N, C-alpha and C positions, 0 to 999 in steps of 0.2 A: 146415276146410277140405277140399276134395275133392282126392284124390292127383292126380287127371287135371289138375286146375288150380293145382296147387302150382307156385311156380318152382323149377327145377332147380337150388339151392343147397345148398353143402356144410352136413351136419349135424355140428358139433362137440361132442366130438373125435373122433368116429367115422370122419369124412371119408366118408361117404355121402352120396346125394343124399336131399334129402328126399322130393321125388317119387316117385323111381322105386327107391330103396334100393339102387343099385348105387356102387362107388366112383365119388367124384366125382374130376373132373370125367366126367361122364356124357356121351355123343353130343349130348342136345340142349344141355347147359350149354357144350359146346364149339362147337358152331353158333352160339348166343347169342353166345359170346365173340369169336368170329370174325367175327360182324357187327357187334358193339359197338366193336370196336378195328380195324375195318376199316381205317382210315388212320393206326393208329397201332400197327403190329406190335411195336415195342420198347417202348410202353408195358404192352402186354399181357404181353411176356415180364417184365416187373418186376414187374408184379403176379402173374404165377403163380409164379415165383421166390420173393416175398414170401409166399403161400400155401404153398408148399411146404416153407419154411422153418419155417412155422407147424405144419403138418401132422408134419412129422419129430419135433417137440417134443411132439406130443403123441399121434401113434400108437405103441403099445407095440413098436418096432423089434425086440427079442429075442425076445418071444413071438411076435410078428405075422409076423417072417421077413420085413419090408420093407428090402430094402437101399437105400442111398442112390441107386444106379441106379436102382431101379424108381421111386422118386418123382421122379426127374428125368424118366424118360419119362412116368409117369402125369402129371404138371403142366406139364412144361414142351416135351419133346421133340415132343409132338404139334403144337404151336403154332409151331416154327420155321419159317422162311419156306425153301420149297421150290425158291426159284430161285436 
């Protein structure tokens, strides 16, 4: 499949975007998730927390230097309500 047409989904266990190759969730993935969970922000946060926990088990924390706070910001912090 052409990278431009691929969905912006995580590739496990690297947690990089299958379409653009950057750390997931990438900007297009964030926009898609915000639209998909437009009326269900708590559901989005639960979903992202579940993925963050999965990523914490799969990403090499000591080797990669990814602290838990970094995972929170990466997976959950951006989706919190601003209001």
